[in-house]
Each structure stands twice: as structure tokens, then as C-alpha cells.
N, C-alpha and C positions, 0 to 999 in steps of 0.2 A: 540401446545394449550394443554398446564394440566389441570389437570381435574377439577380445579377452576373456570379456563375460559371457561370451557366449560358448568362445572354444571350454571357456570351466566346466560349462552345464553340458557340454556332449560328454565331457570326460566324467562326470557323473550320471548321466545316463549309462553308459561304457560301465561302469564298474559294478552299476545295479543290473546291468542284463547278466556282464558275466558274473556275476555273481549268484543271481537265478537259475543258472544254465548250469553252473559246477551245483551247487546243491543240487537240481533235480537228477543231471546226470550222478550224482554219490547216492543219491537213496536209490536209482536203478539199479545200477550197476556194485555191488557193493559182496565180498564174501571172499576163500583163501585162492590167494595168489603166493605161487611156489611157497602153499602152506604156512604162509602166514598172515594174520587174520585183518581180513583190510572193510571187518562187516562194522553193523551201527553201533552193534550192543557188546560191548571190549567188560572183561568178566574186573577191574576194579568199579566200573560203571552200575553190578549189582548193587554195590552198600549206600552210594546219592543217592543208587533207586530208591530203594529201603523206605531210609530215610526222606526221602522227600515225598514216598504215601506216607509213610508216621505223622510229616508236618499236616499235610494233609488233609489229616482228618481220620485214617483207616487205620487200624490198630496194629499194632505188631507183628502178630499171626495175618492178618490180613493182606497187611504187606509183604510180607516176606515171599503168600503166597501166590500173588500175585507174580511179583518179580521171576521168583521160580520158576513158574507157568508159561512165562511171557521168555526169559530166557533158556529152557526145553525145546518152544519150537522157532523162535526167530536168534535163536546164536546160532558158530556155527563152529567153532572151538570148544565155550562153557556152556554144553548143553543137555548135561544131565547132573541139574541141583536140587535138592532137596530145600525147601522153605526153612529146615531148621538151621542151614549153612548159614543165615542170615538177618538169627537171632541176635539181637547182642550183645549178647552173654556170654552165645557160643562162639561170635566170629572175632579174634583176638584181633583185628586189623586195626576194627571200628575205632580202637582207644590212638592207635598213627591217622586211621581218618579225624578225629572229633574237631579240629580244629578247621577244615575244613567249610565252613559250613553256606560259601553266601551263594553255588554252586545250587544247590538242593535246597535254599533258599526264595535263589531268583523261579527256581524252575517250578517250583509251589503249583505255579496259576500253570500255566503252561501243562502242570499235571493230573490237574483239575478237568478241565478244557478234553484233553487227548488220547490219558491214560500212560502207561512208560512212554509213547511217540515224542510227548509232550517233553522230553529229559535231552531229545534233538534241536529243538529250539532256540537256546543257550545256544549250543556249541553254532548255529547255524549265525547266528545274532550277530558272535564272536569275529567270524569269518568274514563277517560281514565290515565287521568293524575294522578291522586289518586292512582291508584291502576301501573301505576310505580313508582312514590313514594313510597310508601310500595315497591314495589321492591325492590328499588337500597336502602332505608331503610333497610330492610331482608340481602341485599346481606353487606352495609357498619360495622355492622356484625356479620359476617359470620353465619345468621340464618337459611339459605333460603328454608329449607325447613317448619320454623313459618311462613316466610312471603306469601310463597305459599299456606298453612291453612287459612292464615287473610287473603288472599284476596277473595278463597274457600267463607268464612263466610261472605263478607261482599258481593261477587255479590249477598247471598244468603238471604240475610237480603231482605224484602220488602220497610221497611221507606226507607233505603235506591236508590234503586230504582223509590218510589215512589218519590223521591224529586230530583234523578239525571239526571232524563228523562223527564220531562218539558218546556217549552217555559219560563223563567222563571228563575232569578238568581244566584239560591241555588245554583244547578250546579259549576257555577266555581266562585261563593264565596270562596266553598268547597275545590272548583279544582286548587287555590292561597294558602290557606294552608295548602294542603294536599304538596304545597314547601313549605312551609315556616320550615312545620312539620321536612319535609327535610333537608334543610340548618340548621334548631339547631342542628339537629342530629349528625351532621356533623360539626370535623375543616374549617375554611377558612380563611384567611389573611382579616385583618381587613380592608382592600381599599375594599377587593371585598365584606365580611360583611354589610361596610355600604350601599353602591355603590345597591345591593341584595337588603337589606332592604327598602330601600328609596325609590325604584323600588316596591314594593312589598305592600309598606302598601300604596303609590300612587291609584297604579291597587285596592286595596280594597276596599280605599276611592269611588272609583268611581264605584263599583259594586254596594255594600249593606253597612246602620253599621253594623261596625266591629270593632270600638272604643273600646269595651271593651277585645276582645279576645287581642288586644294588652296592653293593662295594663296590663291582666296574664302574657305575657310575656316577659313586661318590669318588675315584677315583680319577675319572677324571674328568670329575670338577674340579678335586685338589693338582691337576695339571695347568686348568684354566686361571688356578689363583683366584676359586671360589672357594678361602676361603667358611668360612658360614654355611651356605647350602651344602657343602660338604661333610659338617661337626652335625647336621638336622639331618639328613639323609644315611648318617652312619649309627647315629644317635634315635632315633624315629625304630629305623629299621630293628637293628637291637632289641626296642622295646617291645615292637611290635612278634622278632621274633621266642621272646619270654616263656608265651601259655607251652607252647610246641612242650616247652623242654621240661614242666611239667609228666608230660610222659613217657615211656624207656625209651628215647631217643637214639642212647644204642642202640639195638636190636633194629634199628634201621641202620645204621650205617656199618657199609659194604656187608649188608644179609647174604652174599653168596660165602662170606665166611663166618657167618654165622658161630661155627665150631670152633674158631676162635674166640680171644680176649682182646680185648677193648685196643692193647697197648698192639698188641700183633695186626691189627686191623691199621694202626696209624700207621704204619711200617709198612706197610701190603701199598697206603693206598697211593702215593708215587709209581707206583707202580698197574695200580688199577686208572688211574693220569691215560699211562702210554695207554696203553688196552687197550681205554675208555677211542681216544682218540682214532688210532687207525681201526678196529671193526666200526667204529661209525661212519669213518670215510671211505673204505672200503665196498659196505653195506648200500652207503648214497650210491658207489661207482655200478654197482651190479645192477639195486634195484630204481633207480634214481638218480640216470643221470640228468635228468633239469635245474634241480639245486643242488646237486654235486656240486655243474657246470660252476652258477649261481654266485654256489658257496665259494670258492676256488677263483671267477673272476673280482667278486667283489672283496674279497682276502689279499687281495696281489696288487689289487686298485686301496685299498687302504691304506699297507702296507709303502709301495709307492708315495701316494699321497697322505702324509703321516701326519699332515698341521690343518688337514680338516676334520672339524669336531666330530661329522660321518665319519672318520677314518678310524679316530682312535673312540670311540664309542660301538665303533664290531668290533673290532681286535677287544674288547675287551667284555665284552656280553660276550663273543666266540668263548673266552675261555671262561669266565666264567661258567657259563652252558656244560663245555666239558666236565670241569670242575664238580660239578653241580651232578654228573653224568656217572663219574665218579667215586661220585658218596653213596648211592646203593649200589654198585660195580656188578649190574644186570649187565649183560653183555652182548650187543644186538638187538637192542631197542630199535631201531632205525630211525637216530636223530628224533627220540622222546622229546629228550628233558634238554636241548638244547634250541626243542622249536624257538624260548621267547625272542630266539636271536634274529626271526624272520623278514621284519619290517624296519630293524636294521641295518638289513642286506641290500633290502629294497632301501631303504633309507644314500646307502654306500652308494650303488649301484647306480645311482640317478642322479650324486650326488658327484660320480666324479667317471661321469659318464658321458662326454656332445653329441649326442645321438638324434640326429632331426631328424625328419622324413623323409626328406630329399635324397636324404646321407643312405638312412635305407634304400632307400630305388635301385640308389647307382649299386649298392649292394648287391641287391636284390638278383640284377644284369645280371 
């Protein structure tokens, strides 16, 4: 076994170790921090959990009762619920969540084995996927030490752990986009490229609204002169988002301004883009300076080295995340809607920073 192969195996072992430690710490230490819910069971998760239990063989009434009882005991904020709150005919949010079938579908076998706790298995595996994709990007770029440093940083981010270890679709979406980032970082044949990205677009469409992220990727591909791939991403992502349009999508657009008409909300949208940008970074600076530092550093390096693919993807995926967050309009959600950018941040840092162990030790001294 040559030195590089041995080094790669050690990196995979380190990645698995970091993931296990991170998950165990999150399971042990979670709750309210500065009034923010860093628990394992999120209000949105009630709907996914109820649907998963329904698909696992329980009746709607049984599923709703199990989820209600569980949240009343184990949730930190949303802990005064009634089973009727989660009936399909009563809770109006099910209409918006209807297309998001992938997470509850994948969670069915784990819920059958572990109960409601099983809803945390897919998020945990998604976090592992993110870490493995960052590791593989580092190996592809022959920068294993830099990838290990980024792994340690994201595992130290309270924001990443907050959203990657709860019973919602957030972690799964981030995990899928980590696979997207890895496949964009390496060269693959056209046949594999189209089949891979067609599959990934379908998976994200069954997870949560992500079309603006795909538009960002298409824009970078266009900048690279890859017209066929650009057209494929644009057309396929639009086709897969069509089913969501059959719901009352206008009610999900700037929900904080729901009393206003759709035209007024469209006019207010640019204001919310600026507002969301300011509050997301301000909140990161206060609550999670590790991720704040990673965001700022990766953006600065990407602007400086804009000619690199990693830089282009990071900047435009970042913009897509801000625009996606502004669609909802809720201020102060702790980088939740921007989280798919995480692997792109790490890719940019690994690609742009020449950081060897020897240099790291010199700086440490």
C-alpha cells in the first residue's frame, strides 16, 4: 500500500470518528440556547413524523397521538400539543409539505424499529454524507489536511449541528447537495453526468424547494460554455417543481406579509433579500463565529480566485440561498435556508487555501 492510499484510509477513519463524536455530543447536549431551540425535535418535524408513522402502518389517529405524546415530553418549545393538531384535514401546512415525500419515505424502516427516534437516522446519515463528500473533495484535490480542518470546523459549528440533527428535511437536502458539489468538483463522462444530475434534481424536488440552487448551478455551467448541461439543469429542475405549483404556492411566498396582495409582496421581495442577508450574517456573528469565519473567508477567497470553478459555484449558490430564504421572509432562522451551501464553502476553502501540516505547526508555534 503506497503512502497516499494509506493517508486516504486514515482520512476516512478520521471522518467517521468525527461524525460519531459529533452525533453523540448532539444527542447528549441539546436544548434551548439563548431562547433558540437547539433540540432534536422541531415543530416542522411533527408533520414528517406523523406522515412517516402513517406510512409505517399506523392509523392517522394513532400516528397523531404518538407524535403529540412524544413532543409533549421530549420537545423544548413545541411541547403543548394535541393529536388533532396533526390530522391531515385540520393542519393546513400539509398542503405545502405534500411534495416532500423523500424524508418520511426513507425514515419508515427506522421508525418501525426505533419509533419516533428513528426520524433522526436519516439526518445523522445525511451529516455523514456531507462529511464524506468533503473528504472525497479533499482527496480529489490532493489536499487531505485542508479537508480534515474543514471537517473539524463544520463539526464545531452550532448552526450546522442545529439543523443537521433534527427531524426535518433540512439535513437530507444538505446531504444531497453535498453529493452535487462533489460531482461538480470532478470530471465524469457525459452519460454519467446527465443520469447523476437528473437523479439528484428529482431527489431534491422530493425534499424541499431548491430550484434557485439549480438555477445557480446552471448559470455557472453557462459561464463555462456548457450549453447542453445548462439547458438540461434548467428544463429538468423546472419540470420537477411543477407539482408544487398545484398547491397554493402564493401563501408560502413572504408568509410574514400574508395580509398583503401578491403584487405588493413581489415589490417587497428585494427589501427582504437585503434584510435577510444582514440578519443572517449578524446572527451568525453572534451565535456561530466558526461558520461566520468560514463564510467570510470562503467568499473572500472566491472573489479573489473567481476563475476557479469552486469559487463560481460558491458565490452563486450563496446568492441562491439568500434568495431562497427571502422567499419565506422569516428573519433570524439561523442560516437554515442557506445551509445547502456548506459543502461548497468547504470545497472553496480546500481549493483556495494552501495549508500543509508543516505550515499549520509553524503558525501554531
